[in-house]
Backbone as a printed PyTorch tensor [residue, N CA C, xyz], in Angstrom:
tensor([[[ -0.6850,  -2.9500,  -4.9520],
         [ -1.9580,  -2.8540,  -5.7630],
         [ -2.6600,  -1.8690,  -5.7790]],

        [[ -2.7890,  -1.1380,  -6.6400],
         [ -3.5050,   0.5330,  -6.4180],
         [ -4.9470,   0.5340,  -5.6240]],

        [[ -4.9160,   1.4360,  -4.8400],
         [ -6.4660,   1.5240,  -4.2110],
         [ -7.1570,   2.2400,  -5.3210]],

        [[ -8.3830,   2.2330,  -5.1320],
         [ -9.3760,   2.9530,  -5.7760],
         [-10.8070,   3.3360,  -4.8740]],

        [[-10.3450,   4.6880,  -4.2930],
         [-11.0420,   5.2920,  -3.3950],
         [-12.2750,   6.2880,  -3.6170]],

        [[-13.2630,   6.2950,  -3.4840],
         [-14.1940,   7.1350,  -3.5690],
         [-14.2410,   8.3230,  -3.1310]],

        [[-15.4400,   9.3430,  -2.9180],
         [-15.2760,  10.0790,  -1.9000],
         [-15.1670,  10.3870,  -0.4580]],

        [[-13.9340,  11.0860,  -0.2380],
         [-13.7860,  10.9970,   1.6460],
         [-13.9910,  12.2020,   1.7560]],

        [[-14.7160,  12.1900,   3.3500],
         [-14.6320,  13.5840,   3.9230],
         [-13.9710,  13.2080,   5.4560]],

        [[-12.9210,  14.1120,   5.4540],
         [-12.1520,  13.9540,   6.9720],
         [-12.9540,  15.4150,   7.6120]],

        [[-13.2470,  15.2670,   9.0140],
         [-13.4640,  16.4220,   9.5140],
         [-12.6060,  16.5320,  10.4090]],

        [[-11.6980,  15.5750,  11.0890],
         [-10.8310,  16.2890,  12.0410],
         [ -9.6380,  15.0000,  12.5650]],

        [[ -8.8640,  15.6440,  12.3160],
         [ -7.3610,  14.8000,  12.9010],
         [ -6.3200,  15.1980,  13.9970]],

        [[ -6.4890,  14.7220,  14.9230],
         [ -5.7290,  15.5400,  16.1870],
         [ -4.1170,  15.5860,  15.5970]],

        [[ -3.5060,  16.4240,  16.4970],
         [ -2.0080,  16.6240,  15.8540],
         [ -1.1030,  15.7390,  15.8670]],

        [[ -1.3420,  14.4790,  16.3580],
         [ -0.2370,  13.2640,  16.4430],
         [ -1.1230,  12.0690,  15.4650]],

        [[ -2.4040,  12.8540,  14.4140],
         [ -2.8290,  11.2850,  13.9230],
         [ -2.4570,  11.2290,  12.9930]],

        [[ -3.1520,  10.2160,  11.7800],
         [ -2.3790,   9.6550,  10.3700],
         [ -3.7840,   9.6300,   9.6790]],

        [[ -3.8580,  10.1310,   8.4060],
         [ -5.1700,   9.5500,   8.0120],
         [ -4.0860,   8.8430,   6.6240]],

        [[ -4.5950,   7.7390,   6.1860],
         [ -3.5710,   6.6860,   5.4830],
         [ -4.9740,   6.5490,   4.3800]],

        [[ -4.7310,   6.7340,   3.0820],
         [ -5.4680,   6.8320,   2.0030],
         [ -5.1490,   5.7460,   1.1170]],

        [[ -5.2650,   4.6860,   0.6260],
         [ -4.8490,   4.2640,  -0.4060],
         [ -3.2730,   3.3400,   0.1710]],

        [[ -2.3400,   3.5320,  -0.9520],
         [ -1.1180,   2.4330,  -0.7370],
         [  0.0440,   3.6870,  -0.0020]],

        [[  0.5570,   3.0670,   0.9780],
         [  1.5830,   3.2130,   1.5040],
         [  2.8900,   2.4980,   2.0030]],

        [[  3.7950,   3.0150,   2.3930],
         [  4.7470,   1.8600,   2.4290],
         [  5.1440,   2.0960,   4.1120]],

        [[  5.3400,   2.6530,   4.4980],
         [  5.4310,   3.2190,   5.7070],
         [  4.7450,   4.2030,   6.4040]],

        [[  4.1950,   3.8520,   7.9160],
         [  3.7750,   4.9830,   8.6190],
         [  4.0180,   5.1680,  10.3080]],

        [[  5.2440,   6.0590,  10.2400],
         [  5.5450,   6.0500,  11.7380],
         [  5.3560,   7.2270,  12.7760]],

        [[  5.2030,   7.0170,  14.0110],
         [  4.4900,   7.9320,  14.9040],
         [  5.9600,   8.9400,  15.0850]],

        [[  5.5020,  10.2010,  15.6880],
         [  6.1000,  11.4480,  15.7580],
         [  6.1490,  11.3890,  17.1600]],

        [[  5.2820,  10.6870,  17.9680],
         [  5.4040,  11.3550,  19.2420],
         [  4.6790,   9.8110,  20.0670]],

        [[  4.8040,   9.4760,  21.1310],
         [  4.0550,   8.1770,  21.6430],
         [  3.6340,   8.8640,  23.5020]],

        [[  2.7780,   7.9810,  23.9960],
         [  2.5750,   8.4990,  25.1810],
         [  2.0070,   7.2610,  25.8810]],

        [[  2.0210,   6.6970,  27.2470],
         [  1.5290,   5.7480,  27.8040],
         [  0.5640,   6.4960,  29.0840]],

        [[ -0.7750,   5.4360,  28.7840],
         [ -1.7070,   6.0850,  30.0690],
         [ -1.9980,   4.9990,  30.6350]],

        [[ -2.3210,   5.0830,  32.0820],
         [ -2.3280,   4.3560,  33.1620],
         [ -3.9210,   4.6530,  33.3790]],

        [[ -4.4270,   3.7890,  34.0720],
         [ -5.9660,   3.9160,  34.5240],
         [ -6.4500,   2.5750,  34.9460]],

        [[ -7.1730,   2.4980,  35.8680],
         [ -7.8420,   1.8600,  36.7620],
         [ -9.0880,   1.1150,  36.4570]],

        [[-10.0550,   0.0050,  36.6540],
         [-10.8050,  -0.9030,  36.3680],
         [-12.1140,   0.2890,  36.0420]],

        [[-12.8540,   0.0080,  34.9890],
         [-13.7750,   0.7210,  34.0720],
         [-13.5470,   2.4530,  33.9940]],

        [[-12.0150,   2.6990,  33.9390],
         [-11.9150,   4.0030,  33.7880],
         [-12.4430,   4.4740,  32.2330]],

        [[-12.1630,   3.7040,  31.3110],
         [-12.6350,   4.3570,  30.2360],
         [-13.9150,   3.5190,  29.6320]],

        [[-14.7110,   3.4000,  30.2210],
         [-15.8580,   2.6630,  29.8740],
         [-16.7930,   3.9850,  29.7470]],

        [[-17.4020,   4.0200,  28.3040],
         [-18.3600,   5.0550,  27.9000],
         [-19.7480,   4.9040,  27.6420]],

        [[-21.0180,   5.4890,  28.1060],
         [-22.3540,   5.0270,  27.6200],
         [-23.1850,   5.6340,  28.6560]],

        [[-24.5440,   5.5560,  28.1310],
         [-25.1290,   5.9170,  29.1690],
         [-25.8290,   5.6930,  30.1270]],

        [[-25.9020,   4.6150,  30.7270],
         [-26.1560,   3.7550,  32.2430],
         [-25.1660,   2.6900,  32.5430]],

        [[-23.8690,   3.0670,  32.9300],
         [-23.2910,   1.8250,  33.1980],
         [-23.1670,   1.6920,  34.9970]],

        [[-22.9460,   0.1610,  35.1280],
         [-22.8570,  -0.0100,  36.8290],
         [-21.7700,  -0.8080,  36.6250]],

        [[-20.7240,  -0.3520,  37.1190],
         [-19.5030,  -0.9030,  37.5240],
         [-19.6030,  -1.4420,  39.0850]],

        [[-18.9970,  -2.4930,  39.0660],
         [-19.0960,  -3.3560,  40.6770],
         [-17.5570,  -3.9880,  40.7850]],

        [[-16.4120,  -2.9360,  41.0860],
         [-15.0070,  -3.3850,  41.1460],
         [-14.8740,  -3.2910,  43.0010]],

        [[-14.4020,  -4.4290,  43.4390],
         [-14.7330,  -4.4430,  44.9790],
         [-13.1450,  -3.8330,  45.2080]],

        [[-12.1340,  -3.7640,  44.6970],
         [-10.8190,  -3.5370,  44.6750],
         [-10.0110,  -3.3380,  43.4680]],

        [[ -9.6730,  -2.2520,  42.7630],
         [ -9.0210,  -1.8380,  41.8430],
         [ -7.7810,  -1.0600,  42.0800]],

        [[ -6.4490,  -1.8270,  41.6380],
         [ -5.3990,  -1.6750,  41.5290],
         [ -4.4020,  -1.6290,  40.0020]],

        [[ -3.5450,  -0.3770,  39.8400],
         [ -3.2530,  -0.2490,  38.8020],
         [ -1.7020,  -0.4690,  38.8880]],

        [[ -1.2670,  -1.4880,  38.0630],
         [ -0.1940,  -2.0570,  37.9550],
         [  0.8160,  -1.0440,  36.9780]],

        [[  1.8170,   0.2110,  37.4480],
         [  2.3340,   1.1620,  36.2820],
         [  3.8970,   0.2510,  36.5570]],

        [[  4.2850,  -0.6480,  36.8680],
         [  5.6250,  -1.3010,  36.7850],
         [  5.9020,  -1.7440,  35.3070]],

        [[  6.8270,  -0.7560,  34.7810],
         [  6.9390,  -1.0870,  33.0610],
         [  8.7500,  -1.3330,  33.6040]],

        [[  9.0280,  -2.4920,  33.5490],
         [ 10.5490,  -2.6290,  33.1860],
         [ 11.4930,  -2.2240,  32.1500]],

        [[ 10.5920,  -1.8290,  30.8990],
         [ 11.3790,  -2.1120,  29.8730],
         [ 11.6180,  -0.5680,  29.3420]],

        [[ 12.7770,  -0.2470,  28.8580],
         [ 12.8830,   1.2130,  29.0110],
         [ 12.0690,   2.0100,  27.7200]],

        [[ 12.4570,   1.5740,  26.5420],
         [ 11.6390,   2.0270,  25.3980],
         [ 10.4570,   1.4090,  24.8500]],

        [[  9.2110,   1.4250,  24.8380],
         [  8.0930,   0.7820,  24.1230],
         [  7.9970,   1.0320,  22.7830]],

        [[  8.2320,   1.9730,  21.9960],
         [  7.9970,   2.3500,  20.8160],
         [  9.2140,   3.2410,  20.6870]],

        [[ 10.2390,   3.0990,  20.2490],
         [ 11.5370,   4.3340,  20.0250],
         [ 10.7450,   5.1300,  18.5420]],

        [[ 11.0540,   6.7830,  18.7010],
         [ 10.4690,   7.7120,  17.5510],
         [ 11.6850,   8.1870,  16.7240]],

        [[ 13.1720,   7.5280,  17.8340],
         [ 14.6180,   8.3630,  17.3170],
         [ 14.6260,   8.6950,  15.6660]],

        [[ 14.1950,   7.5830,  14.9050],
         [ 14.4650,   8.1990,  13.2600],
         [ 13.4890,   7.9920,  12.4320]],

        [[ 12.3850,   8.6440,  13.1270],
         [ 11.4170,   8.8550,  12.4730],
         [ 10.8960,  10.3080,  11.8200]],

        [[ 11.0990,  10.6270,  10.5590],
         [ 11.0770,  12.0070,   9.9550],
         [  9.8910,  12.2660,   9.3750]]])
């Protein structure tokens, strides 16, 4: 079903970002990344109070591929 889209203003798209407007069959990434962080690492705000007694980040990842990108062109 076709999409009817009004006025759109895109200010910025990162190097590996995707802008999807309307119909699409397939969107595939060209790059992947994995980020490890402890408790409370990605909190944002003006006044945040964190009470983490002990924080340990588990980085054990037994699978070899999370998102293969071999055939994405």
